[in-house]
C-alpha positions in Angstrom: -136.7 36.5 -237.2 -133.4 36.2 -238.5 -133.2 40.1 -239.8 -134.5 41.2 -236.3 -131.6 39.1 -234.7 -129.3 40.8 -236.9 -130.5 44.5 -236.2 -130.2 43.7 -232.3 -126.9 42.7 -233.1 -125.5 45.6 -234.9 -127.3 47.8 -232.3 -125.9 46.2 -229.3 -122.1 46.3 -231.1 -122.7 49.9 -232.0 -123.5 50.6 -228.1 -120.8 48.7 -226.9 -118.3 50.5 -229.5 -119.8 54.1 -228.2 -120.3 53.0 -224.5 -116.8 51.1 -223.5 -114.3 53.8 -224.5 -116.5 56.7 -223.0 -116.6 54.2 -219.5 -112.7 53.7 -219.9 -112.1 57.5 -220.3 -113.9 58.3 -217.6 -112.1 55.6 -215.4 -108.8 56.8 -216.7 -110.0 60.5 -215.7 -110.9 62.2 -219.3 -113.9 63.8 -220.0 -116.0 64.7 -222.9 -117.4 68.4 -222.9 -118.6 69.2 -226.1 -120.6 72.7 -225.8 -117.8 74.2 -224.0 -114.3 72.7 -225.5 -115.8 70.4 -228.2 -112.7 67.8 -226.9 -112.1 65.3 -224.7 -110.4 66.6 -221.5 -108.6 65.3 -218.6 -110.2 65.7 -215.1 -109.5 65.7 -211.6 -110.7 65.0 -208.3 -111.1 66.7 -204.7 -110.8 64.2 -201.3 -112.3 65.7 -198.4 -112.7 64.4 -194.9 -113.7 66.2 -191.7 -113.2 65.5 -188.1 -116.1 65.3 -187.1 -117.8 63.3 -190.3 -120.9 63.6 -191.9 -120.5 67.5 -193.4 -122.5 68.5 -196.4 -120.2 69.4 -199.1 -120.8 72.3 -201.4 -119.4 73.8 -204.2 -120.4 77.3 -204.9 -124.1 77.1 -204.3 -124.5 73.9 -205.4 -124.9 71.0 -202.9 -123.0 67.7 -203.4 -125.0 64.6 -203.0 -122.2 62.9 -200.9 -121.1 64.2 -197.4 -117.7 63.7 -195.9 -115.5 61.8 -196.0 -116.0 61.7 -199.7 -113.9 61.7 -203.4 -115.4 63.8 -206.0 -114.4 62.9 -209.6 -114.2 64.1 -213.0 -113.7 67.4 -212.2 -112.5 69.8 -214.7 -109.8 71.6 -214.2 -110.6 75.0 -212.1 -111.0 76.6 -209.0 -114.0 75.7 -206.9 -115.3 77.6 -203.8 -115.9 74.7 -201.6 -117.7 74.9 -198.1 -118.3 72.2 -195.4 -121.5 72.8 -193.2 -122.8 70.7 -190.4 -124.9 71.2 -187.5 -123.5 72.7 -184.2 -120.1 73.7 -186.1 -118.6 76.8 -188.1 -118.5 76.2 -191.6 -115.3 75.9 -193.3 -114.4 77.4 -196.7 -111.9 77.3 -199.0 -111.2 77.7 -202.5 -109.6 74.1 -203.6 -107.9 74.3 -207.3 -108.5 71.2 -209.0 -105.4 70.4 -212.0 -106.1 67.9 -214.4 -104.9 64.4 -213.9 -104.4 65.2 -210.0 -105.9 65.1 -206.6 -106.6 67.9 -204.6 -106.4 66.4 -200.9 -107.5 67.6 -197.9 -108.1 64.5 -195.7 -107.5 66.4 -191.6 -110.0 69.2 -192.0 -111.4 70.2 -188.6 -114.6 71.7 -187.8 -114.8 73.6 -184.7 -117.6 74.0 -182.7 -119.3 77.1 -182.9 -119.1 77.7 -179.3 -115.5 76.6 -177.6 -116.7 75.8 -174.1 -113.7 76.6 -171.7 -113.4 74.0 -168.8 -112.5 76.4 -165.1 -110.1 73.9 -163.3 -108.9 75.9 -160.1 -110.1 79.3 -158.3 -106.7 80.3 -157.4 -104.5 83.0 -159.8 -101.1 82.5 -160.9 -98.5 84.0 -162.9 -97.6 80.8 -165.1 -97.3 76.8 -165.2 -94.9 74.4 -166.5 -96.1 71.5 -167.5 -94.1 68.0 -167.1 -94.8 66.6 -170.8 -96.0 62.8 -171.2 -97.4 63.2 -167.5 -100.4 64.2 -165.8 -98.5 66.8 -163.7 -97.9 70.5 -164.3 -96.4 73.0 -162.0 -98.4 76.2 -161.0 -96.8 79.1 -159.6 -97.6 82.3 -158.1 -94.6 83.9 -157.4 -90.6 83.0 -157.1 -90.9 81.6 -153.5 -90.7 77.8 -153.3 -93.8 77.9 -151.0 -95.8 79.6 -153.6 -95.5 76.8 -156.3 -98.1 74.2 -156.3 -98.0 70.4 -158.5 -101.6 69.9 -160.1 -102.4 66.6 -161.1 -104.6 66.9 -164.5 -106.1 63.3 -164.1 -107.4 63.5 -160.2 -107.6 67.3 -160.4 -105.8 67.2 -156.8 -103.6 70.3 -156.1 -100.7 69.8 -153.6 -98.4 72.4 -151.9 -95.6 70.4 -151.1 -93.4 73.3 -149.8 -95.9 75.3 -147.6 -94.6 73.8 -144.2 -91.2 72.7 -145.3 -87.8 74.6 -144.1 -87.2 75.7 -148.1 -90.6 77.7 -148.3 -88.9 80.7 -148.4 -86.0 80.0 -150.9 -86.3 81.5 -154.3 -86.8 79.4 -156.9 -83.7 79.9 -159.8 -84.6 77.1 -161.9 -86.8 74.1 -162.5 -85.8 70.7 -164.4 -88.1 68.3 -166.3 -88.2 65.4 -168.3 -91.0 64.4 -170.6 -92.4 61.8 -169.1 -90.8 61.7 -165.5 -92.3 62.7 -162.6 -89.2 63.6 -160.7 -88.5 67.0 -161.0 -84.8 68.9 -159.9 -85.5 73.0 -158.4 -82.3 74.9 -158.0 -83.4 77.4 -155.4 -81.4 80.6 -153.7 -81.7 80.2 -149.7 -79.9 83.1 -148.3 -76.7 83.2 -150.6 -76.1 79.6 -150.7 -77.5 77.3 -153.9 -79.3 73.9 -153.5 -81.0 71.5 -155.2 -84.1 69.9 -154.1 -85.6 66.5 -155.9 -89.0 65.7 -156.1 -91.0 63.2 -156.9 -94.5 63.5 -157.5 -97.3 61.3 -156.4 -100.3 61.1 -154.6 -101.5 61.7 -151.6 -97.8 63.2 -150.8 -94.9 64.2 -153.0 -91.5 63.1 -152.0 -88.6 65.4 -151.6 -85.0 65.0 -151.0 -82.3 67.5 -150.5 -79.6 66.9 -153.0 -77.3 69.6 -152.6 -74.6 67.5 -151.3 -74.1 65.2 -154.7 -73.5 68.7 -157.1 -69.9 69.7 -156.3 -70.4 72.8 -157.8 -73.5 75.4 -157.7 -73.3 76.6 -161.3 -75.1 74.0 -163.6 -75.7 74.4 -167.1 -77.8 71.1 -168.0 -79.1 68.4 -166.4 -81.1 65.1 -167.9 -82.0 61.8 -166.8 -83.5 59.1 -168.3 -87.3 59.2 -167.1 -87.3 55.4 -166.6 -84.1 55.8 -164.1 -85.0 59.5 -162.2 -82.2 58.1 -159.8 -79.2 58.9 -162.4 -78.7 62.5 -163.1 -76.3 63.5 -166.0 -75.2 66.9 -165.2 -72.8 69.8 -167.0 -70.8 72.0 -165.2 -68.4 74.1 -166.7 -68.2 71.9 -169.6 -68.0 68.7 -167.6 -70.3 66.1 -167.7 -70.9 64.0 -164.4 -73.1 61.3 -163.4 -75.0 61.6 -160.0 -76.4 58.7 -158.7 -79.2 59.5 -155.8 -79.6 56.4 -154.5 -76.1 55.6 -153.8 -75.3 59.4 -153.4 -72.7 59.0 -155.5 -70.6 61.0 -158.0 -69.0 59.7 -161.3 -67.3 62.7 -162.4 -65.4 63.8 -165.2 -67.2 61.4 -167.9 -66.6 64.0 -171.0 -64.9 67.5 -170.9 -65.6 70.8 -173.3 -69.2 69.3 -173.2 -72.3 71.4 -175.1 -75.0 69.4 -174.7 -76.4 65.9 -174.0 -79.5 64.1 -174.4 -80.4 60.5 -173.5 -82.2 58.3 -176.2 -83.0 54.4 -175.2 -81.2 54.2 -172.2 -78.0 55.8 -173.7 -76.4 59.1 -172.8 -75.0 61.3 -176.2 -72.8 64.0 -175.4 -71.9 66.8 -177.9 -68.4 68.5 -177.3 -66.4 71.0 -179.3 -64.9 68.4 -181.2 -67.4 65.2 -181.3 -70.8 64.4 -181.2 -70.6 61.0 -178.4 -72.4 58.0 -177.1 -71.1 57.7 -173.3 -71.0 54.4 -171.8 -72.0 53.3 -168.8 -68.1 52.5 -167.9 -67.5 55.7 -168.9 -66.4 54.8 -172.8 -67.1 57.4 -175.7 -67.9 56.0 -179.0 -67.6 58.7 -181.5 -71.0 59.2 -183.9 -69.7 61.9 -185.8 -68.5 60.7 -189.4 -66.0 63.5 -189.8 -67.4 64.9 -193.2 -69.7 67.9 -191.0 -68.0 71.2 -190.5 -68.1 70.8 -187.0 -66.6 73.9 -185.6 -68.5 76.0 -188.0 -71.9 74.7 -187.0 -71.1 74.6 -183.3 -68.2 77.0 -182.4 -69.5 80.1 -180.1 -73.2 79.1 -179.8 -73.3 78.2 -175.9 -75.2 75.1 -174.5 -77.1 73.1 -176.9 -80.5 71.5 -176.3 -80.5 68.3 -178.1 -83.4 65.7 -179.1 -83.7 62.6 -181.1 -86.9 63.2 -183.1 -86.2 59.8 -184.6 -83.6 57.3 -184.6 -81.9 58.8 -187.4 -83.1 62.4 -187.1 -81.5 64.5 -184.2 -82.2 68.3 -183.5 -79.8 71.0 -182.0 -80.9 73.9 -180.4 -77.8 76.3 -179.2 -78.3 79.2 -176.9 -78.3 81.8 -179.8 -81.3 80.1 -181.3 -79.4 78.0 -184.2 -81.2 75.3 -185.2 -79.0 72.4 -186.7 -79.9 68.8 -187.8 -77.8 65.8 -188.7 -79.1 65.8 -192.5 -78.4 68.5 -195.2 -78.1 71.3 -195.0 -77.0 70.6 -191.5 -78.2 74.4 -190.5 -82.0 75.2 -190.7 -82.4 78.2 -189.3 -79.1 80.6 -188.3 -80.5 82.4 -185.2 -83.6 83.2 -182.9 -85.5 79.9 -183.1 -87.1 79.5 -179.7 -88.5 76.4 -180.3 -89.8 73.4 -182.2 -92.5 70.7 -182.3 -92.4 67.5 -184.5 -94.9 65.4 -186.1 -93.5 61.7 -186.8 -96.4 60.9 -189.0 -95.5 63.5 -191.6 -91.7 63.7 -190.8 -92.3 67.7 -190.5 -90.4 69.4 -188.2 -92.0 73.2 -186.8 -89.9 75.8 -185.8 -90.9 79.2 -184.3 -89.1 82.3 -183.5 -90.7 85.6 -182.0 -92.5 86.7 -185.5 -92.4 84.0 -187.8 -93.6 80.0 -188.0 -92.0 77.4 -190.5 -91.5 74.0 -190.9 -89.5 71.5 -193.0 -90.4 67.9 -194.3 -88.1 65.2 -194.0 -89.0 63.1 -196.8 -87.2 60.0 -197.5 -84.8 60.3 -200.5 -86.1 57.9 -203.5 -83.3 55.5 -204.4 -81.3 56.0 -207.8 -83.1 59.5 -208.2 -80.4 61.6 -207.6 -77.1 61.3 -206.8 -77.0 64.2 -204.2 -79.0 64.2 -200.8 -81.6 66.9 -201.2 -82.1 68.8 -198.0 -85.7 69.1 -196.2 -88.0 71.2 -197.9 -88.9 74.4 -196.0 -92.2 76.1 -195.9 -92.9 79.4 -194.3 -96.4 80.2 -193.1 -97.6 83.6 -193.9 -98.9 84.5 -190.4 -98.2 88.5 -189.7 -97.7 87.8 -185.6 -95.2 89.1 -183.5 -94.4 87.9 -180.1 -94.8 84.1 -180.6 -94.5 82.5 -177.3 -95.0 78.7 -178.1 -96.2 76.7 -180.9 -97.0 73.3 -181.7 -98.4 70.7 -184.4 -102.0 69.4 -183.7 -103.9 67.0 -185.7 -100.9 65.0 -186.8 -99.2 68.2 -189.1 -102.6 69.6 -190.0 -102.9 72.5 -188.3 -100.5 74.7 -185.8 -101.8 75.5 -182.5 -100.1 79.2 -181.5 -99.8 81.4 -178.6 -99.0 85.2 -179.8 -98.8 87.7 -176.8 -102.1 87.2 -175.0 -104.1 84.7 -177.0 -104.1 81.3 -178.6 -104.8 80.7 -182.1 -104.8 77.6 -184.6 -103.9 78.1 -188.3 -104.7 75.4 -191.1 -101.5 73.8 -192.6 -103.5 73.1 -196.0 -105.0 76.6 -196.1 -102.2 78.9 -195.0 -104.2 82.1 -196.8 -106.7 81.8 -194.3 -106.8 84.2 -190.8 -106.0 82.4 -187.9 -108.9 81.3 -185.6 -108.8 82.7 -182.2 -109.0 79.9 -179.6 -108.5 81.7 -176.1 -107.6 84.8 -174.4 -104.8 84.1 -172.1 -102.7 86.2 -169.3 -99.9 88.1 -170.9 -96.6 86.3 -170.7 -97.7 82.8 -169.8 -97.8 79.9 -172.0 -100.4 77.4 -172.9 -100.1 73.4 -172.5 -101.5 71.1 -175.5 -101.8 67.6 -173.9 -102.2 65.3 -177.2 -103.7 62.0 -175.6 -106.4 64.1 -174.4 -107.0 66.3 -176.5 -106.8 69.0 -174.2 -105.6 72.6 -174.4 -104.3 74.0 -171.0 -104.1 77.6 -170.1 -104.5 80.6 -167.7 -106.9 82.9 -168.7 -106.7 86.8 -168.7 -107.3 86.5 -164.6 -104.6 83.7 -164.1 -106.9 80.6 -163.7 -106.2 77.8 -165.2 -108.6 76.6 -168.1 -109.1 73.8 -170.2 -110.8 73.6 -173.4 -111.2 70.4 -175.9 -110.5 71.3 -179.5 -111.7 67.6 -181.1 -115.4 66.4 -180.0 -115.5 63.3 -178.4 -114.9 60.2 -180.0 -114.0 62.5 -182.8 -111.2 59.8 -183.8 -113.9 56.9 -184.6 -114.3 58.1 -188.0 -113.2 56.9 -191.3 -109.9 58.9 -192.5 -108.3 58.5 -195.5 -104.4 57.6 -196.1 -102.1 60.4 -195.3 -101.4 62.1 -199.0 -99.5 64.8 -200.3 -101.7 67.9 -200.8 -101.3 67.4 -204.9 -100.9 63.6 -205.6 -100.3 62.8 -209.3 -103.1 60.2 -209.9 -102.4 59.8 -213.6 -99.1 59.6 -215.9 -98.8 62.0 -218.4 
C-alpha cells in the first residue's frame, strides 16, 4: 500500500513539474513547437471587435470557435489572412500581422450591410445645402436669390420657405454665416447696389427674420462669430477692427481690438488673433495675452489673411489661414504649409484629420510621458494612401477608425487600420455638392445625382449596445522584453 502511495506521489510530482511550467509559459505568451522549430517561442494575439457583433472569424479557410468580439491568443508570429462574416453584411478581409509578445488590435471594425438603403427626404431638386452642425436644421438652395433658400428640419422633416413672400425675396445671397449649435443665422445679401444683413432665427412653425443692416457700420465684413447660447451678441471683424453688436439693445461697441486676423468664442470668452498677439477679450474690452512669447509669431501668421480658429480642447487650438496653412499651439506649430481645406477632430483618439484637394492625412496628439524626453515631441503625422483628387470634404466616423470623404461626385469610406484597402463607395452625389454626417444620429445627408436630398445610415440600429474593447494602439506591447 505504501508503495502505491509513493508511486502516485511521484507520478503527481512529475506531472506537476511538467505541466506547471507549460501553463506559466502559456500564460506569459510562450508556446512550444517541437516539430517546426524544436524550441519554445513567444506568441502574440489578435483582438477583434465588430459593429455589429457576432461575426464568424476565419483564418485562411479555418473557422475559429469564437465570434466577435474575441481575443485569439497563443498565435505564432506571422501573417494571418483574416475574414469576418456575418449574415446580411459584407465580408471584412485583412492580412493581420502577429508579432511575438504583441497584440494586433482591431477594435473598431465596421461591417457594412450588403445593401445600403438610401431614404429620399424631399422631391425637389437643389444645387447644394448648408447644414448647421449640432442642430436639426440645414439650409437648401436652388439658386442665388434669397427666395430660393429653404430651411429643412431633420427631425420633423418640415420644409420652410421664410423669404418667399418677403421684401428681400429677389435679393442675392452673398454669404451665410453659421455657428455650430445655434439656430440663429446671418445672411449677407445684395439688394440693388446695397449690401444688407438679415438675422434669421429658425424655429417652428415660422422663423424670425430681422433686418440688422443698421448695426453694420461697414458693409465689408471679414468674419462674424457669436456664442451659440448668446446669439444676440455678434462679434464682427471688418478691416482688422473687432466690434461687438448687441441685437437686443441695437447697440454697437466698436474697436475692441485692432489688426485682427481671426476670432473665436470658447466657453463664453472671446479670443482674437492680432498681428502680434493671441488675446482673450473681456466684456469690458480688457485684453489678456495668451501668447507666451516663444513662438515665431510673425513667421507663422504674417501674409496669411484671415484665420479660422477653433479650440479642439482646452489646451489644443488650431488656426487655418485663407491660404490653407494649418497651425496649432503645439510643436511644431506649423502642421501643413498650404492648401488645407478643412479638418475633423476626434477627442477620444486625439486625432486631427486634415484634407486638401488631393490628400488626406491626420495627426495624433498624444500626451507626452513625464520625464521621458527633455524636448516636447510633435504629433505623429500619417498620410493616408488614397489616390483621389478633388476632395471636397472629409470627416472621422466611428471615433477615428474610419474616414468618410467626398471626391468629385461620390462619397467613400476608408478604414484607418487597413489603409491599403480600396475605399468603399457609399453614395453617388450631385457634382460640387457637399455631404453632411450627423454623429448623434449616425445619418449621412447628401444630394443625389438629381439634386434630391437623401439620407443613409451607416450603422445598424442599436449598434452601439455591444461589448467593445478599450481603445488601444494598433500594436500594443503586452509582454516586456
